[in-house]
C-alpha positions in Angstrom: -14.9 -27.0 -9.8 -13.4 -30.4 -8.2 -14.9 -31.6 -5.3 -13.8 -34.5 -2.6 -15.5 -37.9 -2.5 -16.4 -37.3 1.3 -20.2 -38.0 1.4 -22.4 -35.5 -0.2 -20.0 -33.2 -1.7 -20.4 -33.7 -4.9 -24.1 -33.4 -5.0 -24.5 -30.6 -2.6 -24.5 -27.4 -4.8 -26.1 -25.2 -1.9 -22.8 -25.4 0.2 -20.6 -24.6 -3.2 -23.0 -21.2 -3.8 -22.9 -20.5 0.1 -19.0 -19.9 -0.2 -19.1 -18.2 -3.8 -21.4 -15.5 -1.9 -19.0 -15.5 1.3 -16.1 -14.7 -1.1 -18.0 -12.2 -2.8 -18.8 -10.4 0.2 -15.3 -10.8 1.4 -14.0 -9.2 -1.6 -16.6 -6.4 -1.3 -15.3 -5.6 2.4 -11.9 -5.8 1.3 -12.0 -3.3 -1.8 -13.9 -1.0 0.9 -11.2 -1.4 3.2 -14.2 -1.8 5.4 -12.5 -2.6 9.0 -15.6 -2.9 10.7 -17.2 -5.2 8.6 -13.9 -7.4 8.1 -13.6 -7.8 12.0 -17.2 -8.8 11.9 -16.2 -11.3 9.2 -13.1 -12.8 10.6 -13.2 -14.9 13.7 -11.1 -13.7 16.6 -8.7 -17.2 15.9 -8.2 -16.2 12.1 -4.9 -16.5 11.0 -3.0 -16.0 7.5 0.1 -17.3 6.3 0.5 -14.2 3.4 2.5 -14.3 0.3 5.3 -12.3 2.1 6.3 -15.3 4.2 4.6 -13.9 7.3 2.2 -15.5 9.7 -0.3 -12.9 11.0 -3.5 -12.7 13.0 -6.8 -11.0 13.0 -5.4 -8.2 14.6 -2.9 -7.6 12.1 -4.7 -8.1 9.4 -7.1 -5.0 10.7 -3.9 -3.0 11.6 -3.0 -3.4 7.9 -6.5 -2.6 6.6 -6.0 0.5 8.8 -2.7 1.1 7.6 -3.6 1.2 3.6 -1.4 -1.9 3.5 -3.9 -4.1 2.9 -5.7 -2.1 -0.2 -6.8 -3.4 -3.4 -8.0 -1.5 -6.4 -9.4 -5.4 -7.6 -9.7 -8.5 -5.9 -11.2 -11.5 -6.8 -11.3 -15.4 -6.1 -12.1 -18.5 -8.1 -12.4 -21.8 -6.2 -10.9 -24.5 -7.9 -11.6 -27.2 -4.7 -14.3 -27.4 -2.4 -14.0 -30.6 0.3 -16.7 -30.4 3.3 -16.3 -32.3 6.2 -19.3 -32.2 8.5 -18.1 -28.6 10.4 -15.0 -28.1 8.2 -14.5 -26.9 5.0 -11.3 -26.7 2.7 -11.2 -24.5 -0.5 -8.7 -23.7 -2.6 -7.8 -21.6 -5.8 -6.6 -18.7 -7.4 -7.2 -15.2 -6.8 -6.0 -11.9 -8.5 -5.7 -8.7 -6.9 -4.2 -5.1 -8.1 -2.7 -3.0 -5.0 -4.3 0.3 -5.0 -2.0 2.8 -6.6 -1.5 4.2 -2.8 -1.6 1.3 -1.2 1.8 1.3 1.7 3.3 -1.7 -0.1 6.1 -2.3 -2.6 4.1 -3.6 -5.0 1.2 -0.6 -5.0 -0.5 -0.6 -8.3 0.5 -4.0 -9.6 -1.4 -7.0 -10.1 -0.8 -10.5 -8.7 -2.0 -13.9 -9.4 -2.2 -16.0 -6.3 -2.5 -19.6 -5.3 -4.7 -19.7 -1.8 -6.3 -22.6 0.6 -8.3 -21.4 3.3 -9.7 -23.8 6.5 -13.4 -22.8 7.3 -15.1 -24.2 10.5 -18.9 -24.2 10.8 -19.6 -22.0 14.3 -23.2 -22.1 15.3 -24.9 -21.5 11.8 -22.0 -19.7 10.2 -19.1 -20.6 8.3 -15.9 -18.7 9.7 -12.5 -18.9 7.7 -9.9 -19.5 10.9 -7.2 -20.0 8.5 -5.9 -18.9 4.8 -2.6 -19.9 3.3 -1.7 -17.5 -0.3 1.2 -17.8 -2.4 2.3 -15.8 -5.3 2.2 -17.7 -8.9 5.5 -17.1 -10.0 5.9 -15.3 -13.5 6.7 -17.7 -16.4 
């Protein structure tokens, strides 16, 4: 994992472990299609620029989970970069997901590998993901 040189980023493994835990929990609730848990996990101002060239808000994300558009049979993330600036964190890496066979989308049943960049903010004592950008890695 690459870390930026801002203050104690290279020394603090606890922050890295916290984000690994948050990513694992998010993957778990996405795989379950748990709209209630996702509603609690994402802050109200959560936005996503998705691999289909769309910018969507939290309400739209939850609608797409309910509509079986965001539906996976496997989903995992690997952090490659982490930088924390006081109450803001930037995370980048690779994710691999296989859309469920019955997902309501053109790539149902297919596996895609994507690059992601996320902006997290500490609100109170919790890290909250406020922005996410995802792009598909082109087949080579």
